[in-house]
C-alpha positions in Angstrom: 0.0 0.0 0.0 1.4 3.4 -1.0 1.7 6.5 1.2 -1.2 8.9 1.1 -2.2 12.2 2.6 0.0 14.5 4.5 2.9 12.1 4.8 3.1 11.7 1.1 2.8 15.5 0.6 5.7 16.2 2.9 7.9 13.6 1.2 7.1 15.0 -2.2 7.6 18.6 -1.0 10.9 17.7 0.6 12.1 16.4 -2.7 11.4 19.6 -4.6 14.2 22.0 -5.6 14.8 24.8 -3.1 13.5 27.5 -5.4 10.2 25.7 -5.9 9.7 25.2 -2.2 10.2 28.9 -1.5 8.1 30.0 -4.5 5.3 27.7 -3.4 5.3 28.8 0.3 5.5 32.5 -0.5 2.8 32.3 -3.2 0.4 33.0 -0.2 1.8 36.6 -0.3 -0.5 37.3 -3.2 -3.6 36.9 -1.0 -4.5 40.2 0.8 -6.6 38.6 3.5 -4.0 36.2 4.8 -1.6 37.3 7.6 1.3 35.0 7.6 4.9 35.3 8.8 7.6 33.0 7.6 10.8 31.5 8.9 13.2 29.7 6.5 15.8 27.4 8.1 18.7 27.0 5.7 21.9 25.0 5.6 25.1 27.0 5.9 26.0 26.8 2.2 22.5 27.8 1.0 22.1 31.3 2.6 22.9 33.4 -0.5 20.7 31.2 -2.7 17.8 31.2 -0.2 18.0 35.0 0.0 17.9 35.4 -3.8 14.9 33.0 -4.1 13.0 34.7 -1.3 13.6 38.1 -3.0 12.3 36.9 -6.3 9.1 35.5 -4.7 8.5 38.7 -2.8 9.0 40.9 -5.9 6.6 38.6 -7.8 3.9 39.1 -5.2 3.4 42.6 -6.4 3.2 43.9 -2.8 5.2 46.7 -1.2 8.3 45.3 0.4 11.6 46.1 2.0 14.7 43.9 2.2 16.8 44.6 5.4 20.3 43.3 5.7 21.7 45.1 8.7 21.7 43.8 12.3 18.9 45.3 14.3 18.5 46.3 17.9 15.2 46.1 19.7 14.7 49.9 19.2 15.7 49.9 15.5 13.5 46.9 14.8 10.5 48.7 16.5 11.1 51.8 14.4 11.5 49.7 11.2 8.2 47.9 11.8 6.5 51.2 12.7 7.7 53.0 9.5 7.0 50.0 7.3 3.7 48.8 8.6 1.7 47.0 5.9 4.8 46.0 3.9 6.5 42.7 3.4 9.8 42.9 5.4 12.5 40.4 4.7 14.9 40.5 7.6 18.0 38.9 6.3 20.1 38.8 9.4 19.7 35.2 10.7 18.4 34.3 14.2 17.6 37.9 15.3 15.8 36.7 18.4 19.1 36.1 20.2 19.8 39.8 20.3 18.9 41.6 23.5 15.3 42.8 23.5 14.6 41.9 19.9 12.6 38.8 20.8 10.1 40.9 22.7 9.5 43.2 19.7 9.3 40.3 17.3 6.7 38.6 19.5 4.4 41.6 19.0 4.8 41.5 15.2 4.5 37.7 14.9 1.9 36.5 17.3 -1.9 36.6 17.5 -4.3 36.2 20.4 -6.5 33.2 20.6 -9.3 35.1 18.9 -7.0 35.7 15.9 -6.4 39.4 16.5 -2.7 40.3 16.2 -0.7 41.4 19.2 0.7 44.9 19.5 4.3 45.7 18.9 5.7 47.5 21.9 8.9 49.2 23.1 9.4 51.0 26.4 8.5 54.6 26.2 6.9 54.3 22.7 3.3 54.1 21.5 2.5 50.5 20.7 0.8 49.5 17.4 -0.4 46.5 15.5 1.9 45.4 12.7 -0.1 44.6 9.6 2.7 43.6 7.4 4.5 40.3 6.8 7.8 39.3 8.3 10.1 36.8 6.6 13.0 35.6 8.8 16.0 33.4 8.4 17.6 30.9 10.7 20.8 28.9 10.4 19.3 26.5 13.0 17.3 23.3 12.2 13.6 23.5 12.7 13.6 20.9 15.4 16.2 22.8 17.4 14.1 26.0 17.2 10.9 24.2 18.1 12.5 22.6 21.2 14.1 25.8 22.4 12.0 27.0 25.3 12.7 30.6 24.7 11.4 30.4 21.1 8.4 28.1 21.5 6.0 30.8 22.3 7.4 33.4 19.9 7.3 31.1 16.9 4.0 29.5 17.5 2.2 31.5 14.8 5.0 31.4 12.3 5.2 29.1 9.2 8.6 27.4 9.5 10.1 25.8 6.5 13.3 23.8 6.7 15.2 23.9 3.4 
C-alpha cells in the first residue's frame, strides 16, 4: 500500500528543488486577506541562494516590500516595523531573536491572540501599534532545534517554519 495524505505530501515537497519550495510557500503573499509570517531554516552553504529565491518570490507578489540586511537592535526593529507597517519585510540577518530585547519586539509582530487578532508591537516609552505587514525571517538552526528551544516556542507558535 502506497503512502497517502499529509505524509506523502511532505515527502514530495521535501524532494522539490529549493527555489520551488520557496516559491510555493511564498505564493500566499498574493492573497491580501492572509496574515502570515515565515521563517526559513537553511543550511550554511545555502544562505545566498535562499535570499535570492525569497527576494524573487517577494517581488513577484506585487506587494510593497523592503529587504533589510543590517543587524537590528530592539529599538531599530521597533522603528522599522512602525515605519513600514503594511509591507513585506524580509529581515536577512539570521536568528535575530538572540539579540537583547529583539525577541520581545518580534513577538508583538509575529503573534496573534486566541481570537485571531494580532498582538501589538511594543517598546518601552513608545506608543504600541499593530503590525499589519508580513515578516520573513531566516535561521541557520534546524527547525527541530528551534521548536525545542523553550525561549522560542511561544514566539514562533504563529509562524510558518520551513526547513530547506
